[in-house]
Structures are given as structure tokens and as C-alpha cells.
LUMTORVO-401838 format. One line per field, with one value per residue (C-alpha): residue number from 0; x, y, z. Coordinates in steps of 0.25 Angstrom, whole numbers. Example, Ala and Ser with C-alpha at 12.3 -4.5 7.8 and 13.67 -1.06 7.14 Angstrom:
BEGIN
i <- c(0; 1) .
X <- c(49; 55) .
Y <- c(-18; -4) .
Z <- c(31; 29) .
# end
This chain:
BEGIN
i <- c(0; 1; 2; 3; 4; 5; 6; 7; 8; 9; 10; 11; 12; 13; 14; 15; 16; 17; 18; 19; 20; 21; 22; 23; 24; 25; 26; 27; 28; 29; 30; 31; 32; 33; 34; 35; 36; 37; 38; 39; 40; 41; 42; 43; 44; 45; 46; 47; 48; 49; 50; 51; 52; 53; 54; 55; 56; 57; 58; 59; 60; 61; 62; 63; 64; 65; 66; 67; 68; 69; 70; 71; 72; 73; 74; 75; 76; 77; 78; 79; 80; 81; 82; 83; 84; 85; 86; 87; 88; 89; 90; 91; 92; 93; 94; 95; 96; 97; 98; 99; 100; 101; 102; 103; 104; 105; 106; 107; 108; 109; 110; 111; 112; 113; 114; 115; 116; 117; 118; 119; 120; 121; 122; 123; 124; 125; 126; 127; 128; 129; 130; 131; 132; 133; 134; 135; 136; 137; 138; 139; 140; 141; 142; 143; 144; 145; 146; 147; 148; 149; 150; 151; 152; 153; 154; 155; 156; 157; 158; 159; 160; 161; 162; 163; 164; 165; 166; 167; 168; 169; 170; 171; 172; 173; 174; 175; 176; 177; 178; 179; 180; 181; 182; 183; 184; 185; 186; 187; 188; 189; 190; 191; 192; 193; 194; 195; 196; 197; 198; 199; 200; 201; 202; 203; 204; 205; 206; 207; 208; 209; 210; 211; 212; 213; 214; 215; 216; 217; 218; 219; 220; 221; 222; 223; 224; 225; 226; 227) .
X <- c(386; 374; 372; 358; 351; 351; 366; 368; 359; 367; 380; 374; 368; 381; 389; 378; 378; 393; 392; 381; 390; 402; 394; 388; 402; 408; 397; 399; 414; 411; 403; 413; 423; 415; 413; 428; 431; 422; 428; 442; 438; 432; 445; 454; 446; 448; 463; 464; 457; 467; 479; 474; 472; 486; 492; 485; 491; 505; 503; 499; 511; 521; 516; 518; 532; 535; 539; 531; 541; 542; 527; 525; 535; 529; 515; 520; 526; 514; 505; 514; 513; 498; 496; 505; 496; 483; 488; 491; 477; 471; 479; 474; 460; 460; 466; 455; 444; 449; 449; 435; 430; 436; 431; 417; 417; 422; 412; 400; 404; 406; 393; 385; 391; 387; 401; 409; 416; 425; 430; 430; 433; 449; 449; 441; 448; 461; 456; 451; 457; 452; 451; 450; 445; 443; 442; 432; 436; 431; 435; 440; 445; 460; 470; 483; 490; 480; 473; 457; 451; 441; 427; 425; 415; 424; 421; 431; 445; 438; 427; 433; 429; 420; 422; 408; 414; 426; 417; 408; 421; 425; 411; 413; 427; 426; 436; 427; 413; 411; 411; 399; 385; 378; 391; 401; 415; 427; 440; 449; 446; 439; 446; 448; 450; 454; 445; 450; 458; 464; 453; 450; 437; 428; 433; 426; 421; 413; 398; 400; 408; 399; 410; 416; 402; 400; 413; 412; 397; 400; 410; 400; 390; 399; 404; 418; 417; 411; 404; 407) .
Y <- c(318; 324; 321; 315; 314; 299; 299; 308; 299; 286; 293; 296; 282; 276; 284; 282; 267; 267; 275; 266; 254; 259; 263; 249; 243; 252; 247; 233; 234; 241; 230; 220; 228; 227; 212; 210; 219; 211; 198; 204; 209; 195; 188; 198; 195; 180; 183; 191; 180; 170; 179; 181; 166; 164; 174; 168; 154; 160; 168; 155; 147; 158; 159; 144; 146; 159; 166; 179; 188; 180; 180; 195; 198; 189; 195; 209; 206; 198; 210; 220; 212; 211; 226; 229; 220; 226; 240; 237; 231; 243; 253; 245; 245; 260; 262; 253; 260; 274; 270; 264; 277; 286; 277; 277; 292; 294; 284; 290; 305; 301; 293; 305; 314; 305; 302; 290; 283; 275; 288; 297; 288; 287; 303; 305; 295; 302; 315; 309; 305; 301; 312; 308; 317; 312; 298; 301; 298; 305; 306; 320; 326; 329; 339; 335; 335; 326; 336; 337; 347; 357; 358; 370; 376; 371; 379; 371; 364; 351; 354; 345; 342; 330; 319; 323; 337; 332; 323; 335; 343; 332; 333; 347; 345; 343; 332; 323; 328; 318; 306; 312; 308; 319; 327; 327; 333; 331; 323; 312; 297; 298; 293; 301; 298; 305; 307; 307; 320; 321; 327; 322; 315; 315; 307; 294; 287; 274; 274; 263; 272; 279; 287; 292; 296; 304; 310; 315; 318; 333; 329; 319; 330; 339; 328; 328; 314; 303; 291; 278) .
Z <- c(527; 533; 548; 552; 565; 563; 561; 574; 582; 577; 582; 595; 597; 594; 604; 615; 612; 614; 627; 633; 629; 636; 649; 649; 648; 658; 668; 665; 668; 681; 685; 681; 689; 702; 701; 699; 711; 720; 716; 718; 732; 736; 731; 739; 751; 750; 747; 760; 768; 763; 766; 780; 782; 777; 786; 798; 794; 793; 806; 814; 807; 810; 825; 827; 822; 830; 817; 820; 813; 800; 800; 802; 792; 782; 784; 783; 769; 765; 769; 762; 749; 750; 753; 741; 732; 738; 736; 721; 719; 726; 717; 704; 709; 712; 698; 692; 699; 696; 681; 682; 688; 677; 666; 672; 674; 660; 653; 661; 657; 642; 642; 648; 638; 626; 622; 618; 629; 619; 614; 626; 638; 635; 634; 646; 655; 651; 658; 671; 684; 698; 709; 724; 734; 748; 744; 733; 718; 706; 691; 687; 674; 675; 668; 661; 675; 681; 689; 690; 681; 686; 681; 672; 683; 695; 708; 717; 715; 715; 704; 694; 680; 679; 669; 663; 661; 654; 644; 641; 638; 628; 622; 618; 612; 597; 598; 606; 603; 592; 602; 610; 606; 598; 595; 583; 581; 573; 577; 573; 570; 556; 544; 531; 517; 504; 492; 477; 474; 487; 494; 508; 510; 523; 534; 536; 548; 550; 551; 561; 571; 580; 587; 574; 569; 582; 581; 567; 567; 563; 552; 546; 545; 538; 529; 534; 539; 531; 537; 530) .
# end
């Protein structure tokens, strides 16, 4: 099948629309996250106030009875339990914020490169981690051992590869090139059928699947993949 400008533009528009939709959804989720975090903070402040009032009432009651040791032991146990719960919440919130940061960086880099976040985000996230330097956190690309990878033009030991660099590398990889707007390369995912006489007919993909259309643009132009 001959590849036309209209066909390539349709593929690019479909991928661009998907990227724009994912960016909008990501912004919406971030807004919801901030709203929920604010409500949780308000509720926690109220709970802290109630706890302080309860502790004061218990202190006054114990003072009247002269039971100071029992009061102090009870308060220490209660404080230890509250600290454990709070540390658990902090750990969970930190993990959530780290994940949010990595997903945001991944989606931004993929969108800037004109790629499909739906296809590329899981692969990009698997190569990322959070790097902390003097209280500052950043998303970095790591190797198989979890160590930050250096940029190709690194001049110091902390010139790490950026998420955008990693996505650009994927764009030049034939295995992933087809999921970027304006490029096409071979790969798995298309179905195949057999023609009469045992000769394999071209692979087939749906005309309503913009990701597949982009991925197999080159094969479509060579007649190796059929749009149905």
C-alpha cells in the first residue's frame, strides 16, 4: 500500500491527540492530589487538637489522684504509638510523591519527543529512580544495578543522563521508533494470516488503531503490513 501525506498526517495527529489527552489527565490528577492532601492536613490538625485536649484532661485527672507514674507511662506509650503511625504515613506519602515525580517527568519527556505515553511510560518508568543531593530530589536514569547513568557528554561524576536524554535514545531505537510521531519501524503487535497455497500474506492491523499505524508506517509503505 502506498504511503500518502494524508495518511502520515493522520497518524501524527492521532498520536499527538493521545499525548495531549494524557498530559491533561496528568494535570487533573495532580490537582486532585493537592486538594486531597490539603484536606488530610486539615483533618490531621483537628485530630492533633483533640489528642492534646484528651491528654490534658487525663493529666488533670491523674494529678488529682496523685497517679503521676501511671500517667507518664501511659503518655509515653500513646506517644510511641502515634509516632509509629505518623512515620508510616510519612513513608507512604514520600513513596507516593516520588512516584508522582517520576511519572510527571516521564510523561513530560515523552510528550516533548512526540511519543505515545500509553506505550512508552511503563518502559521509561522502569529505568528511572529518585536521586537526592543535599535535600534536593531529581529524577535520574539508572542502570541494572540501580546506579545513576552518566550523560554521554558528562564532565563530572554527577552529570547524569536526563529523562529527556533517555527518551531520545528510545526514539532512535527501531523497536520504539514507531510510537513517536513522524517515525515508523518494525516490531511485534500486528496479526498475520496465511493466503491460499501456504504463502504468508501481509500482517494486518486495524485502521482505527493509531498506535499500530504509527508503529508499522514503514512496513505499510513496503506492503509488508496491511491496514484492514
